[in-house]
C-alpha positions as YAML, in Angstrom:
chain: A
units: angstrom
residues:
- id: 1
  name: MET
  ca: [37.59, 125.58, 114.81]
- id: 2
  name: ARG
  ca: [35.06, 128.37, 115.35]
- id: 3
  name: ALA
  ca: [37.34, 130.80, 113.53]
- id: 4
  name: LEU
  ca: [37.68, 128.30, 110.69]
- id: 5
  name: ALA
  ca: [33.95, 127.61, 110.54]
- id: 6
  name: GLY
  ca: [32.80, 131.21, 110.53]
- id: 7
  name: SER
  ca: [35.99, 132.98, 109.47]
- id: 8
  name: HIS
  ca: [34.92, 135.95, 111.57]
- id: 9
  name: ARG
  ca: [37.64, 138.47, 112.38]
- id: 10
  name: PRO
  ca: [36.97, 138.57, 116.16]
- id: 11
  name: TRP
  ca: [37.68, 134.84, 116.38]
- id: 12
  name: TRP
  ca: [40.96, 135.19, 114.49]
- id: 13
  name: THR
  ca: [41.91, 138.19, 116.64]
- id: 14
  name: ALA
  ca: [41.25, 136.15, 119.79]
- id: 15
  name: TYR
  ca: [43.23, 133.25, 118.27]
- id: 16
  name: GLY
  ca: [46.25, 135.46, 117.58]
- id: 17
  name: PHE
  ca: [46.10, 137.08, 121.02]
- id: 18
  name: LEU
  ca: [45.86, 133.78, 122.91]
- id: 19
  name: LEU
  ca: [48.59, 132.07, 120.88]
- id: 20
  name: GLY
  ca: [50.83, 135.12, 121.24]
- id: 21
  name: LEU
  ca: [50.32, 135.21, 125.00]
- id: 22
  name: THR
  ca: [50.92, 131.45, 125.27]
- id: 23
  name: SER
  ca: [54.09, 131.75, 123.20]
- id: 24
  name: TRP
  ca: [55.42, 134.46, 125.48]
- id: 25
  name: LEU
  ca: [54.78, 132.18, 128.44]
- id: 26
  name: HIS
  ca: [56.52, 129.31, 126.64]
- id: 27
  name: GLU
  ca: [58.22, 129.96, 123.32]
- id: 28
  name: PHE
  ca: [57.87, 126.47, 121.87]
- id: 29
  name: ALA
  ca: [54.09, 126.91, 121.94]
- id: 30
  name: VAL
  ca: [54.58, 128.84, 118.70]
- id: 31
  name: LEU
  ca: [55.13, 125.47, 116.99]
- id: 32
  name: ALA
  ca: [51.36, 124.99, 117.24]
- id: 33
  name: LEU
  ca: [51.19, 127.40, 114.28]
- id: 34
  name: ALA
  ca: [52.61, 124.66, 112.07]
- id: 35
  name: ALA
  ca: [49.97, 122.22, 113.30]
- id: 36
  name: HIS
  ca: [47.19, 124.70, 112.62]
- id: 37
  name: GLY
  ca: [48.59, 125.39, 109.17]
- id: 38
  name: LEU
  ca: [48.43, 121.66, 108.41]
- id: 39
  name: THR
  ca: [44.84, 121.59, 109.66]
- id: 40
  name: LEU
  ca: [43.91, 124.40, 107.28]
- id: 41
  name: TRP
  ca: [45.61, 122.64, 104.37]
- id: 42
  name: TRP
  ca: [43.98, 119.31, 105.21]
- id: 43
  name: SER
  ca: [40.57, 120.95, 105.58]
- id: 44
  name: ARG
  ca: [40.94, 122.77, 102.24]
- id: 45
  name: ALA
  ca: [40.00, 125.95, 104.00]
- id: 46
  name: GLU
  ca: [38.82, 129.00, 102.11]
- id: 47
  name: ARG
  ca: [41.45, 131.50, 101.06]
- id: 48
  name: ARG
  ca: [39.90, 134.07, 103.38]
- id: 49
  name: SER
  ca: [40.47, 131.77, 106.38]
- id: 50
  name: VAL
  ca: [44.02, 130.98, 105.30]
- id: 51
  name: ARG
  ca: [44.78, 134.68, 104.85]
- id: 52
  name: ARG
  ca: [43.45, 135.58, 108.28]
- id: 53
  name: TRP
  ca: [45.34, 132.70, 109.87]
- id: 54
  name: ALA
  ca: [48.53, 133.89, 108.15]
- id: 55
  name: ILE
  ca: [47.99, 137.44, 109.41]
- id: 56
  name: ALA
  ca: [47.38, 136.23, 112.96]
- id: 57
  name: GLY
  ca: [50.37, 133.87, 112.78]
- id: 58
  name: THR
  ca: [52.64, 136.60, 111.46]
- id: 59
  name: ALA
  ca: [51.58, 138.89, 114.30]
- id: 60
  name: VAL
  ca: [52.38, 136.11, 116.80]
- id: 61
  name: VAL
  ca: [55.84, 135.51, 115.33]
- id: 62
  name: VAL
  ca: [56.68, 139.22, 115.11]
- id: 63
  name: GLY
  ca: [55.50, 139.78, 118.66]
- id: 64
  name: LEU
  ca: [57.61, 136.89, 119.87]
- id: 65
  name: LEU
  ca: [60.80, 138.03, 118.10]
- id: 66
  name: PRO
  ca: [62.19, 140.21, 120.96]
- id: 67
  name: LEU
  ca: [61.92, 137.32, 123.42]
- id: 68
  name: ALA
  ca: [63.31, 134.87, 120.84]
- id: 69
  name: VAL
  ca: [66.38, 137.06, 120.26]
- id: 70
  name: ILE
  ca: [67.10, 137.26, 123.99]
- id: 71
  name: SER
  ca: [66.49, 133.54, 124.43]
- id: 72
  name: ALA
  ca: [68.79, 132.66, 121.54]
- id: 73
  name: GLY
  ca: [71.63, 134.41, 123.35]
- id: 74
  name: GLN
  ca: [70.94, 132.37, 126.47]
- id: 75
  name: ALA
  ca: [70.23, 129.08, 124.72]
- id: 76
  name: GLU
  ca: [73.65, 127.56, 125.24]
- id: 77
  name: ALA
  ca: [73.61, 128.28, 128.95]
- id: 78
  name: GLN
  ca: [70.02, 127.13, 129.42]
- id: 79
  name: LEU
  ca: [69.91, 124.13, 127.04]
- id: 80
  name: GLY
  ca: [73.55, 123.17, 126.60]
- id: 81
  name: TRP
  ca: [73.05, 120.12, 128.80]
- id: 82
  name: LEU
  ca: [70.65, 118.52, 126.32]
- id: 83
  name: GLY
  ca: [71.62, 115.68, 124.01]
- id: 84
  name: ARG
  ca: [69.99, 114.69, 120.74]
- id: 85
  name: PRO
  ca: [66.70, 112.75, 120.91]
- id: 86
  name: SER
  ca: [67.29, 109.10, 121.68]
- id: 87
  name: ALA
  ca: [65.94, 106.18, 119.67]
- id: 88
  name: GLY
  ca: [63.48, 105.58, 122.49]
- id: 89
  name: ALA
  ca: [62.14, 109.13, 122.15]
- id: 90
  name: TRP
  ca: [61.58, 108.64, 118.42]
- id: 91
  name: LEU
  ca: [59.86, 105.31, 118.99]
- id: 92
  name: LEU
  ca: [57.61, 106.76, 121.69]
- id: 93
  name: ALA
  ca: [56.57, 109.65, 119.43]
- id: 94
  name: ALA
  ca: [55.90, 107.23, 116.59]
- id: 95
  name: GLY
  ca: [53.89, 104.92, 118.86]
- id: 96
  name: LEU
  ca: [51.71, 107.73, 120.21]
- id: 97
  name: SER
  ca: [51.11, 109.02, 116.69]
- id: 98
  name: ALA
  ca: [50.15, 105.55, 115.49]
- id: 99
  name: GLY
  ca: [47.76, 105.11, 118.42]
- id: 100
  name: ALA
  ca: [46.06, 108.44, 117.70]
- id: 101
  name: PHE
  ca: [45.81, 107.56, 114.01]
- id: 102
  name: VAL
  ca: [44.09, 104.24, 114.83]
- id: 103
  name: LEU
  ca: [41.61, 105.97, 117.16]
- id: 104
  name: CYS
  ca: [40.82, 108.60, 114.55]
- id: 105
  name: ARG
  ca: [40.25, 105.96, 111.86]
- id: 106
  name: LEU
  ca: [37.96, 104.08, 114.23]
- id: 107
  name: LEU
  ca: [35.90, 107.20, 114.88]
- id: 108
  name: VAL
  ca: [35.61, 108.00, 111.17]
- id: 109
  name: ARG
  ca: [34.54, 104.45, 110.28]
- id: 110
  name: THR
  ca: [31.88, 104.38, 112.98]
- id: 111
  name: GLY
  ca: [30.37, 107.52, 111.47]
- id: 112
  name: ARG
  ca: [30.76, 109.66, 114.57]
- id: 113
  name: PRO
  ca: [29.60, 113.23, 113.86]
- id: 114
  name: GLY
  ca: [32.55, 115.57, 113.65]
- id: 115
  name: ALA
  ca: [35.12, 112.74, 113.51]
- id: 116
  name: PRO
  ca: [36.77, 113.97, 110.26]
- id: 117
  name: ALA
  ca: [37.13, 117.49, 111.63]
- id: 118
  name: LEU
  ca: [38.49, 116.16, 114.93]
- id: 119
  name: THR
  ca: [41.04, 114.07, 113.01]
- id: 120
  name: ARG
  ca: [42.23, 117.09, 111.04]
- id: 121
  name: VAL
  ca: [42.80, 119.01, 114.26]
- id: 122
  name: ALA
  ca: [44.19, 116.24, 116.48]
- id: 123
  name: LEU
  ca: [46.80, 114.52, 114.32]
- id: 124
  name: PRO
  ca: [48.70, 117.67, 113.23]
- id: 125
  name: LEU
  ca: [48.71, 118.94, 116.81]
- id: 126
  name: LEU
  ca: [50.13, 115.65, 118.09]
- id: 127
  name: ILE
  ca: [52.72, 115.19, 115.35]
- id: 128
  name: ALA
  ca: [53.88, 118.61, 114.10]
- id: 129
  name: PRO
  ca: [55.28, 120.34, 117.24]
- id: 130
  name: VAL
  ca: [57.06, 117.20, 118.47]
- id: 131
  name: GLY
  ca: [58.31, 116.31, 115.01]
- id: 132
  name: LEU
  ca: [59.64, 119.79, 114.29]
- id: 133
  name: LEU
  ca: [61.43, 120.13, 117.63]
- id: 134
  name: MET
  ca: [62.94, 116.64, 117.45]
- id: 135
  name: THR
  ca: [64.11, 117.19, 113.87]
- id: 136
  name: ALA
  ca: [65.64, 120.56, 114.77]
- id: 137
  name: SER
  ca: [67.36, 118.89, 117.72]
- id: 138
  name: LEU
  ca: [69.36, 116.70, 115.34]
- id: 139
  name: VAL
  ca: [71.27, 119.92, 114.58]
- id: 140
  name: LYS
  ca: [70.77, 121.91, 117.80]
- id: 141
  name: PRO
  ca: [69.62, 119.76, 120.74]
- id: 142
  name: TRP
  ca: [66.65, 121.58, 122.22]
- id: 143
  name: TYR
  ca: [64.17, 118.73, 122.62]
- id: 144
  name: VAL
  ca: [62.60, 117.81, 125.94]
- id: 145
  name: ASP
  ca: [59.22, 116.10, 125.82]
- id: 146
  name: ARG
  ca: [57.64, 118.50, 128.31]
- id: 147
  name: TYR
  ca: [58.50, 121.46, 126.05]
- id: 148
  name: VAL
  ca: [55.82, 120.27, 123.60]
- id: 149
  name: LEU
  ca: [53.57, 118.45, 126.05]
- id: 150
  name: TYR
  ca: [50.59, 120.46, 124.82]
- id: 151
  name: GLY
  ca: [50.72, 118.33, 121.67]
- id: 152
  name: MET
  ca: [49.31, 115.44, 123.71]
- id: 153
  name: THR
  ca: [45.97, 117.16, 123.28]
- id: 154
  name: GLY
  ca: [46.07, 115.57, 119.85]
- id: 155
  name: LEU
  ca: [45.86, 112.16, 121.52]
- id: 156
  name: ALA
  ca: [43.42, 113.19, 124.24]
- id: 157
  name: LEU
  ca: [40.82, 114.42, 121.73]
- id: 158
  name: PRO
  ca: [40.32, 111.13, 119.84]
- id: 159
  name: ALA
  ca: [40.72, 109.12, 123.05]
- id: 160
  name: GLY
  ca: [37.91, 111.08, 124.70]
- id: 161
  name: ALA
  ca: [35.72, 110.80, 121.62]
- id: 162
  name: ALA
  ca: [36.34, 107.04, 121.47]
- id: 163
  name: LEU
  ca: [35.37, 106.68, 125.14]
- id: 164
  name: ALA
  ca: [32.19, 108.66, 124.54]
- id: 165
  name: TRP
  ca: [31.35, 106.41, 121.58]
- id: 166
  name: ALA
  ca: [31.98, 103.27, 123.66]
- id: 167
  name: ALA
  ca: [29.75, 104.60, 126.43]
- id: 168
  name: GLU
  ca: [26.93, 105.26, 123.98]
- id: 169
  name: GLU
  ca: [27.28, 101.84, 122.40]
- id: 170
  name: SER
  ca: [27.14, 100.11, 125.77]
- id: 171
  name: ARG
  ca: [23.61, 101.45, 126.33]
- id: 172
  name: ARG
  ca: [22.35, 99.04, 123.69]
- id: 173
  name: LEU
  ca: [23.48, 96.06, 125.73]
- id: 174
  name: ALA
  ca: [21.38, 94.19, 128.28]
- id: 175
  name: THR
  ca: [21.83, 95.29, 131.87]
- id: 176
  name: ARG
  ca: [24.09, 92.40, 132.85]
- id: 177
  name: ALA
  ca: [26.15, 92.64, 129.69]
- id: 178
  name: ARG
  ca: [26.50, 96.42, 130.18]
- id: 179
  name: LEU
  ca: [27.61, 95.92, 133.79]
- id: 180
  name: LEU
  ca: [30.17, 93.34, 132.67]
- id: 181
  name: ALA
  ca: [31.43, 95.66, 129.93]
- id: 182
  name: HIS
  ca: [31.83, 98.52, 132.41]
- id: 183
  name: CYS
  ca: [33.71, 96.28, 134.84]
- id: 184
  name: LEU
  ca: [36.02, 95.08, 132.07]
- id: 185
  name: ALA
  ca: [36.64, 98.64, 130.94]
- id: 186
  name: ALA
  ca: [37.43, 99.73, 134.50]
- id: 187
  name: ALA
  ca: [39.79, 96.78, 134.96]
- id: 188
  name: LEU
  ca: [41.51, 97.58, 131.68]
- id: 189
  name: ALA
  ca: [41.91, 101.23, 132.66]
- id: 190
  name: VAL
  ca: [43.45, 100.25, 136.01]
- id: 191
  name: ALA
  ca: [45.76, 97.72, 134.33]
- id: 192
  name: VAL
  ca: [46.99, 100.36, 131.88]
- id: 193
  name: LEU
  ca: [47.10, 103.43, 134.12]
- id: 194
  name: LEU
  ca: [48.19, 102.02, 137.49]
- id: 195
  name: PRO
  ca: [51.72, 101.02, 136.39]
- id: 196
  name: TRP
  ca: [52.18, 104.49, 134.86]
- id: 197
  name: SER
  ca: [50.85, 106.16, 137.99]
- id: 198
  name: LEU
  ca: [53.21, 104.19, 140.22]
- id: 199
  name: GLN
  ca: [56.16, 104.71, 137.90]
- id: 200
  name: VAL
  ca: [55.72, 108.49, 137.74]
- id: 201
  name: ARG
  ca: [55.90, 108.60, 141.55]
- id: 202
  name: SER
  ca: [59.17, 106.69, 141.70]
- id: 203
  name: PRO
  ca: [62.71, 108.16, 141.60]
- id: 204
  name: GLU
  ca: [63.25, 106.43, 138.26]
- id: 205
  name: SER
  ca: [60.68, 108.69, 136.64]
- id: 206
  name: ARG
  ca: [62.97, 111.69, 137.15]
- id: 207
  name: LYS
  ca: [66.17, 112.42, 135.33]
- id: 208
  name: ASP
  ca: [68.08, 112.03, 138.61]
- id: 209
  name: ASP
  ca: [67.65, 110.84, 142.19]
- id: 210
  name: VAL
  ca: [68.55, 113.79, 144.39]
- id: 211
  name: ALA
  ca: [67.99, 111.92, 147.66]
- id: 212
  name: ALA
  ca: [70.37, 109.14, 146.59]
- id: 213
  name: VAL
  ca: [73.01, 111.71, 145.63]
- id: 214
  name: ALA
  ca: [72.77, 113.38, 149.05]
- id: 215
  name: ARG
  ca: [73.06, 110.03, 150.85]
- id: 216
  name: ALA
  ca: [76.09, 109.03, 148.79]
- id: 217
  name: VAL
  ca: [77.81, 112.35, 149.51]
- id: 218
  name: GLU
  ca: [77.06, 112.15, 153.24]
- id: 219
  name: ARG
  ca: [78.49, 108.64, 153.52]
- id: 220
  name: ARG
  ca: [81.71, 109.42, 151.66]
- id: 221
  name: THR
  ca: [82.72, 112.83, 152.95]
- id: 222
  name: HIS
  ca: [84.42, 114.21, 156.01]
- id: 223
  name: PRO
  ca: [83.86, 117.71, 157.42]
- id: 224
  name: GLY
  ca: [85.95, 120.20, 155.46]
- id: 225
  name: ASP
  ca: [86.24, 118.12, 152.29]
- id: 226
  name: GLY
  ca: [86.02, 120.07, 149.07]
- id: 227
  name: VAL
  ca: [82.97, 119.62, 146.87]
- id: 228
  name: LEU
  ca: [82.79, 120.38, 143.18]
- id: 229
  name: PHE
  ca: [79.68, 120.49, 141.00]
- id: 230
  name: MET
  ca: [80.31, 119.48, 137.41]
- id: 231
  name: PRO
  ca: [78.62, 121.29, 135.78]
- id: 232
  name: SER
  ca: [77.74, 124.10, 138.16]
- id: 233
  name: ARG
  ca: [73.98, 123.63, 137.76]
- id: 234
  name: ARG
  ca: [74.30, 120.31, 139.63]
- id: 235
  name: ARG
  ca: [74.60, 122.41, 142.78]
- id: 236
  name: GLU
  ca: [70.83, 121.96, 142.86]
- id: 237
  name: TRP
  ca: [71.39, 118.38, 144.05]
- id: 238
  name: LEU
  ca: [72.44, 119.56, 147.52]
- id: 239
  name: LEU
  ca: [70.33, 122.71, 147.83]
- id: 240
  name: SER
  ca: [67.61, 120.67, 149.55]
- id: 241
  name: TYR
  ca: [70.12, 119.14, 151.96]
- id: 242
  name: PRO
  ca: [71.74, 122.11, 153.74]
- id: 243
  name: GLU
  ca: [73.07, 119.91, 156.55]
- id: 244
  name: VAL
  ca: [75.11, 117.91, 154.02]
- id: 245
  name: ARG
  ca: [76.23, 120.98, 152.10]
- id: 246
  name: ALA
  ca: [77.24, 122.87, 155.26]
- id: 247
  name: ARG
  ca: [79.93, 120.32, 156.18]
- id: 248
  name: LEU
  ca: [81.67, 120.70, 152.81]
- id: 249
  name: ASP
  ca: [83.80, 123.44, 151.25]
- id: 250
  name: ASP
  ca: [82.20, 124.49, 147.96]
- id: 251
  name: LEU
  ca: [85.43, 125.18, 146.09]
- id: 252
  name: ALA
  ca: [83.95, 126.98, 143.07]
- id: 253
  name: LEU
  ca: [81.28, 129.05, 144.80]
- id: 254
  name: ALA
  ca: [81.80, 132.82, 144.83]
- id: 255
  name: ARG
  ca: [78.43, 133.97, 146.20]
- id: 256
  name: PRO
  ca: [75.62, 131.73, 147.52]
- id: 257
  name: PRO
  ca: [72.05, 131.93, 146.15]
- id: 258
  name: GLY
  ca: [70.73, 134.47, 148.66]
- id: 259
  name: PRO
  ca: [73.34, 137.24, 148.36]
- id: 260
  name: SER
  ca: [73.71, 136.70, 144.61]
- id: 261
  name: ARG
  ca: [69.93, 136.67, 144.06]
- id: 262
  name: THR
  ca: [70.22, 133.59, 141.88]
- id: 263
  name: LEU
  ca: [68.80, 130.08, 142.16]
- id: 264
  name: GLN
  ca: [72.15, 128.34, 142.58]
- id: 265
  name: GLY
  ca: [74.68, 131.06, 143.37]
- id: 266
  name: THR
  ca: [77.53, 132.35, 141.23]
- id: 267
  name: GLU
  ca: [80.92, 130.74, 140.68]
- id: 268
  name: ARG
  ca: [84.47, 132.09, 140.76]
- id: 269
  name: ASP
  ca: [86.47, 132.60, 137.60]
- id: 270
  name: ALA
  ca: [88.53, 129.74, 136.20]
- id: 271
  name: SER
  ca: [91.85, 130.79, 137.78]
- id: 272
  name: ALA
  ca: [90.28, 131.12, 141.24]
- id: 273
  name: ILE
  ca: [88.67, 127.69, 140.90]
- id: 274
  name: ARG
  ca: [92.05, 126.22, 139.96]
- id: 275
  name: ARG
  ca: [93.72, 127.74, 143.03]
- id: 276
  name: ALA
  ca: [90.96, 126.51, 145.33]
- id: 277
  name: LEU
  ca: [91.24, 123.01, 143.90]
- id: 278
  name: LEU
  ca: [94.99, 122.84, 144.33]
- id: 279
  name: SER
  ca: [94.67, 123.92, 147.96]
- id: 280
  name: SER
  ca: [92.36, 121.02, 148.76]
- id: 281
  name: ASP
  ca: [93.58, 117.50, 149.53]
- id: 282
  name: ARG
  ca: [90.27, 115.68, 149.10]
- id: 283
  name: VAL
  ca: [87.48, 116.58, 146.68]
- id: 284
  name: VAL
  ca: [84.09, 115.02, 146.05]
- id: 285
  name: ALA
  ca: [82.81, 115.77, 142.54]
- id: 286
  name: LEU
  ca: [79.12, 115.59, 141.73]
- id: 287
  name: MET
  ca: [78.93, 114.83, 138.03]
- id: 288
  name: ASP
  ca: [76.51, 114.01, 135.23]
- id: 289
  name: PRO
  ca: [76.36, 110.35, 134.17]
- id: 290
  name: ALA
  ca: [78.73, 109.16, 131.46]
- id: 291
  name: GLY
  ca: [77.81, 110.11, 127.92]
- id: 292
  name: GLN
  ca: [76.30, 113.51, 128.70]
- id: 293
  name: PRO
  ca: [77.55, 116.57, 126.78]
- id: 294
  name: LEU
  ca: [80.38, 118.42, 128.52]
- id: 295
  name: ASP
  ca: [79.93, 122.15, 129.08]
- id: 296
  name: PRO
  ca: [82.55, 124.04, 127.01]
- id: 297
  name: TYR
  ca: [82.94, 126.91, 129.48]
- id: 298
  name: ALA
  ca: [86.32, 127.83, 130.97]
- id: 299
  name: ARG
  ca: [85.16, 127.18, 134.54]
- id: 300
  name: GLU
  ca: [84.04, 123.65, 133.68]
- id: 301
  name: GLU
  ca: [87.13, 122.91, 131.59]
- id: 302
  name: VAL
  ca: [89.49, 123.89, 134.41]
- id: 303
  name: LYS
  ca: [87.62, 121.64, 136.85]
- id: 304
  name: ARG
  ca: [88.01, 118.65, 134.53]
- id: 305
  name: ARG
  ca: [91.63, 119.42, 133.68]
- id: 306
  name: VAL
  ca: [92.87, 119.91, 137.25]
- id: 307
  name: LEU
  ca: [91.10, 116.78, 138.51]
- id: 308
  name: ALA
  ca: [92.52, 114.72, 135.64]
- id: 309
  name: THR
  ca: [96.11, 115.95, 136.00]
- id: 310
  name: ARG
  ca: [96.59, 116.74, 139.69]
- id: 311
  name: PHE
  ca: [94.25, 114.30, 141.45]
- id: 312
  name: GLN
  ca: [93.76, 110.56, 141.56]
- id: 313
  name: GLU
  ca: [90.33, 108.97, 141.53]
- id: 314
  name: CYS
  ca: [89.56, 106.92, 144.63]
- id: 315
  name: GLU
  ca: [85.93, 105.93, 144.25]
- id: 316
  name: ARG
  ca: [83.14, 106.38, 141.71]
- id: 317
  name: VAL
  ca: [79.51, 105.79, 142.65]
- id: 318
  name: ARG
  ca: [77.07, 105.61, 139.73]
- id: 319
  name: LEU
  ca: [73.52, 106.62, 140.61]
- id: 320
  name: HIS
  ca: [70.37, 107.29, 138.67]
- id: 321
  name: GLY
  ca: [71.22, 110.35, 136.56]
- id: 322
  name: ALA
  ca: [74.37, 111.21, 138.50]
- id: 323
  name: GLN
  ca: [77.86, 110.18, 139.59]
- id: 324
  name: VAL
  ca: [79.63, 110.88, 142.87]
- id: 325
  name: VAL
  ca: [83.41, 110.68, 142.44]
- id: 326
  name: VAL
  ca: [85.95, 110.95, 145.27]
- id: 327
  name: TYR
  ca: [89.38, 112.38, 144.42]
- id: 328
  name: VAL
  ca: [92.56, 112.79, 146.44]
- id: 329
  name: ARG
  ca: [95.31, 115.20, 145.36]
- id: 330
  name: ARG
  ca: [98.44, 113.45, 144.17]
- id: 331
  name: GLY
  ca: [101.08, 113.48, 146.88]
- id: 332
  name: ALA
  ca: [98.54, 114.19, 149.63]
- id: 333
  name: GLY
  ca: [98.45, 110.59, 150.82]
- id: 334
  name: PRO
  ca: [96.47, 107.45, 150.01]
- id: 335
  name: CYS
  ca: [92.76, 107.30, 149.36]
- id: 336
  name: ARG
  ca: [90.75, 107.40, 152.53]
...
């Protein structure tokens, strides 16, 4: 806003540098450019300000291109597990946007100084990055709410201004009435925030329950059983439970994390995975829940194909964000 108010070059230079640095730290931060462009349009900014914003934005995009090119080549491996935004995600985004709009209208109607300018900054920042990424994810699923979490600043700004206005208004009340108002406000804040605070600390707040997966595997495996991670990134479920992992034969693993200098280790090629599977009588597969996209890689395809054609399913345990499935090779005896 200082760059917009004064249109001084040093402010626009600092703006471009900070946004460029932020975008290198997290590429989707570049979507804030769209929000700022909407703010300029809404504010009917001078041509000089628009021109300097465009120059700074172009420099940010050009500077980000090398990283974007590399990331595009890795996108399928890094983001291939994502599905398209759910109806719940769209409703949540719409609800937050509506709430921010109501707060902004309240501030404008009360005549708060700076409320129109705050509105022109907050609403585009809340709506544009999320909206763009969710819309793009209808074609190429790249949306995760935390990727554009910075957009929540667009809700925090009017919420903070509304709280400041309420605090100022309460000073006009008598002492007892002011004390009652403060108590009611505190009770309301606890009633709203406490359930969220408790929920975010529960296993249900995560996309999976790693502890439950480890317990299910421990109860259903015998020493020497084969274990298969489908897809391979689900190896992370047992990385925190080495005592459980040590009793199992990781059929697809070529090199563990340490020697391979990777987070989860490296896997064998598809033919080696097939041979390892066929040499095992009992396999426990750790899988994504039903309905998740299937990785199209040869290693993952051979896991699915061999289990479907050469093994029989004995037990399937559905957990939060995961499935543990026990297989026995056909002809190797009954399920046990």
